[in-house]
Structure formats: structure tokens, C-alpha cells
N, C-alpha and C positions, 0 to 999 in steps of 0.2 A: 469593264468586262463582267458579264453575268455568267454564272455556271449553273447547270441543271443536271440532276442525276436521274437517269432513266431506269425505272424499275418495272417489273412485270405488271404491277398494279397502279402505275401512274408515274408522274414526274414530281420531283422534289426540287424546289428552288433553294440554292445555297445562300447563306448570308453573304454580305459584301466580303470579297476576298481580301485577305491581309497581304499576301504575296502570291505570285504565280509565275510559272515558266512554261511556255509552249514551244516545242521543238518540232519542226517539219523537215523531212529529209527528201532526197531525190529517189528514195526507194531502196537504197543500199542497206538501210537498217530501218527499224520501225520508228515512226513518229513517237513522241513521248510528251507527258505533261506532269506537272507537280503543282498542286494548289494547297494553300493554307488558309483556313477560315475559322472563326469562332464557333464553338459547338455547345449545345446543351444536351441534356440526357435524352430527350425525345429524338433529336436529330441523330445522336450517336447510335441509338437503337435502330433507326431507319437505315443506317449505312450498311447494315449486314446484308440487306437484299439488293444492294446496288450492283449493277452490272455494266452500265455504260454512262459516259459523261458527254455533255454538250456544252460548249462555251459560245456565247453570243455577244457580239459587240456591234453597236449601231445597226441592229437588225440583220447582221450577217453572221453566219456560223463560222467561227474561227478555229474550232477544233471539235472533232468527234473521236471518241476512243473508248477503250475498255478499261475498267478499274482493276488494277493488279494488287494494290496495297493500300490499306487504311491504317494510319497511326494516329492515336490521340494522346495528348500530353497535357498534364496539369502542372503549371508553375504558378504564375500570378493569375492565370485565367485558363479556361478549358479550350484548347485549340486542336484541330485535326488537320492532318496532312494526307492528301490523296495523291497517289502516284499511279501511272498507267501508261499504256501505249495506244497508238492509233489503230485503225482497223486492220492494219497488216498483221496484228496479233492474231486475228481470227484465222489467218492462213498459216502463220508460223507455228501455232499451237496444235495443228492437226497433221498427222502423218498418213501416208497412203501406201498401198501395196505396190510392189514392183510391176513394171510393164515396159514393153518395147514396142514402139510405134514405127511402122515403115512410112506412114504419112500421117500428119497431124495438123489440124488448123486451129485457129484461135477460138472459134466458137466451141469446139470440142473441149478445149482446155478450160474455158470459162464454165461450161455446163457441168464438167466433171470434177474440177478441182477448186472452183471459186464460189459459184452461187450456192452450192449446198452448205457452205460454211458461214452463211450470213452476210455475204457481200453482194448486194443487189444493185446498187447504183454504180454503173460502169460507163465510162466515156472512152471511145476508141476513135482515133483518127488515122487515116491511111489504110494500107492493106489492099486486098485481103492478105492476112498474114498466115503463112503455112510453112511447114518444114518437112523434111524426110529424115528417117533414121534417128529417132530420138529415144534415148533410154532413160527410164525413170527407176531409180534404185529403190528397193524396199526400205521403208522408213524415211524416205524423203518427205519434207514438208510440202504442203500445198504452195507455200511461198517459193520454195526452191523449184518446183515444177513450173510455175508460172514464169519465173525469171529465166529459167533454163530455156523454156520454149522461146521467149522473146529474144534472147541472145542468139539462138540458132536461126530464128526466122528473120532476124534483122529488124525486129520491131523496137520501138523506143522502150527504155527501161520502165516497168510499171511503178507507179507511185500513187499515193493517196492525197487527194486535195484536202483543203481545210474542212470541207463539209462531209468528209468520209467517202467521197466518190473515188473509185478506182480509176485512174487515168493512165491510158496507154497512148501517149501523144508527146511530141516534143514541146519544150517550153516556148512560151510566146513572148514573154516580157523582155524588155531591154532597158537598162539603166546605166547612167553615168555617175560615177562616184569619184570625188576629188578629195585631196587631203584635208581641205577646209571643212568637209562635211563630217569628219570623223572625230570620235572621242579617242580611239586607239586603233592600231593596226599591227599585225604580226605576219611575217612570212616564214614558211617552214619548208625545208628540203628534207624529206624522209626517205632514205635509201633502203631501210629495213623492209623486207618482204617483197621487194621488186624483183621480178624474174626477167632475166635477159634472154634465156632460151629454154625450150623444152623439146626433148627427144621423144618421139613416139615409135615404139617397136611393134610391128605387126607380126605376131607369132605364127599366124597361119601361112604367111608368105615369106617369112624370115627377111623382112624388109625394115628399113629404118628411115624415118623422116624427121626433120628438125624444123621447128618454128623459132624464129629469132625476132628480136626487137632492135633493129639498127638505130632507131631514134634515140636509144639509151646510150649509144657509144660515147657521147660527150660527157656522160656522168660516170664513165668507167665502172659500170656495174657488171659483175660476173657472178651470176646466180643461176644454176642450171637445174632442171627437173627432168625426170624420166618417167614415162607411162607406157604400159603394155596393154594390148588388146588383140583379139583375134576375130576373124569373120568380118561380115559386112559392117558391123558397128565400129570397126576401126576408124571409119570416117568421122564418127562422133568425137573420138579422142583427138584426132587431128584438128577438127574445128574448135573443140574446147581448148586445145593448147594455145591456139592463136588468141582466143578470147581471154584466156587466163593471163597471158602476157599483158594484154591491154588493161585488164582489170587491176593487175598488180601495180601498174604505174599510175593509177588514177590519183593517188595521194602523194605522189613523188614531189610535186611542186604545188603548195597550197598557200592561201592567204586567208587570214581572219580579220575582219573589220568590224568595229562596234560603232553604231550610230545612235544619236539621241532619239528617243521617241519611237514612233512606228515607222517602218519603212516597207513599201509595198512589194519588194522583191520576193519571189517565190522560188522554190527549188526548180532547177533546170532552166531558169531565166539566164539571160546573158548580161554580164556586167562589163562595162568599159571602165577600167580602173586607171587612175592617174595619180601615182605616188612617186614623184621623181626622186625624193630623198631616200627612198628605199629601192631605187632602180626597178620599180614595179609599174609598168605601163602595158596596156594591151587588153585583150579579151579574156574574160574568165567566165566560168559557169558556176552558178550557185548550186552547192551540194547540200547545204543545210541552213535553215533560218531559225534562230532562237530568239523569241521575244520574252523579255524578263521584266517583271515589275517587283521592286524590292520594298514596296510600301510607301515609297516617296516619289519615285520617278521610273519611267520605262526606258529600256534600251532595246535595240535590235542588233544581234550579232549575225553576220553573214559569213559562212564558210565557203570559200571559193577555190576552184582548182583551175590551173592553166588549161585553156581550151585545147592546146596541143602540147604534148610533152616535148 
């Protein structure tokens, strides 16, 4: 793995990496990286002007992101650790003014909330995506606006590919993983934060509607929420309530598997998992891929969620 730092005045090639970790997600959080490498005084001075990182392996870009933190340490030698996030950081770090849209399409969202903030490579499949009655709260981040639009419009959840391209498309890959392929596996049932129903109170018409998640009945979860709104934008709250129920249950049933070396699975890919000793068989969706090199060997950890709760 080669790493390059992108500055306004050019590119700096980093020395051979001692350790590294690259994390790619399905868009629910930012991708992230951590690199450790030997440093000298000249390189240390150059790090001050660093703003972006690019990692390349076998001629392919494996990560692009923004540098958030630089830490240098002297023990037996002078080493530096770089930490940062993927290009979602460009959208997360910028807030916008409030607005209410009666109609809104994806092109408008991209031109108003995405491209002006340094995200130019965009890949969209399907559509045309549009929605009605979308409210943007003052202080919302560009990331929140983009994700909110895609939820309301029924578009795939936005995520960033390894080369920094914003992707609004379903996952394509399909992989089969068996127990013999793994170094370790863990399954987790997390009930905390899962919402079973949400009541929406329309103050303008003194009416009440309730969104429920009947699929959670087998887990015996009782967690209720209440929201109020008036006027035509009550429809937003009703729609958001259903989406909030679905989002809260995404991490209810998850599996983590660790494989030796590099594995080609990417976020949003489908995985057919066969772990009979853990009573874990069926279809799962990749939510996070973590590649880690500890100085001796590489592993790939896949975080998976059940395709249906």
C-alpha cells in the first residue's frame, strides 16, 4: 500500500507504512483511515500543509480522504500517525441555512449542497429521483440534506467509493462466506435504540397517526416516540417516522467476520453467510469493511446486517 499526501503545491509520497487501517462504510457514517509511518524533520514540516490523502495499491485507488489529525511521537524512532475521514467529511463539516421545498430533485440537491463543497466525482444509477415537501432545518449539514433527500425520494443511501466518488446506487457484489474462510466471527443482537412505534400529532387538524414496526414483535421491543407538526409539512413527519423505525432496526441483528488478507467485498454488497455452529445462515448486507495491516499481516473485517429484520 502506497500513501500520498495532496497539498496545494503538489504531492508528497509517504515512506513505507508501518501499520494502517482503512474503513469504508455504507454511508451511515464517514469512512476513516489511520496510517503510521517513519518521519524525519523535513517530512514533519511538510505535514502542516496537508489537506488530503490518497492510498494506492496495485494501481488502484483504495482510499481518498481528508486529514483530520497528525500526531508525531519519538521513542526509539520518529514516527507519525495520520488520522482522517473519507470525502463525506466535506459534507459533514458544512452547515446550511433552513429551507422548505415543495418539489425537489436530485440535480438540485447535488448542485446546491454537494458540488460547491468539493465533491465533484458523482455516480448515480436509477431515477430520476425527486420528492415533494422536504424541509431542511437551519444548521443541517450537507450530509444530512443529501441523506434526507435520498430517504424521502426512495433513492439508494449515498456512500463514497474507495476512489472518493459519491455513489448513489445499490451494491452490485455478491459473495459467499463459510466458517472455514474465517479467522473469527461474532453475532450481536442489540435492542438499544430500536423504536417499535412513533405517533405523529397533526396540530392543525387535531389528528393523530401512528407508524409501527410489526416485524419487531418477535423481539418483544416496546419503545415509542411522539412528534408534532402542523400544516402541509406534517406529511414529512409521517414519512420520516416510518423511515426512523426502519433506520433504528438496522443494527438490531448484526454479524462481524474477520478474514485473512484482502477480501473484495464492498459496502452494500450482498453476502451469503454459512455459519451453522452459530445458527447463522442466510443473506446479509455489508455495512462496513475494515482493512487492517499490523506490520506483519493483513486482515479484512466485514460488518454485516441481516437483510430483513
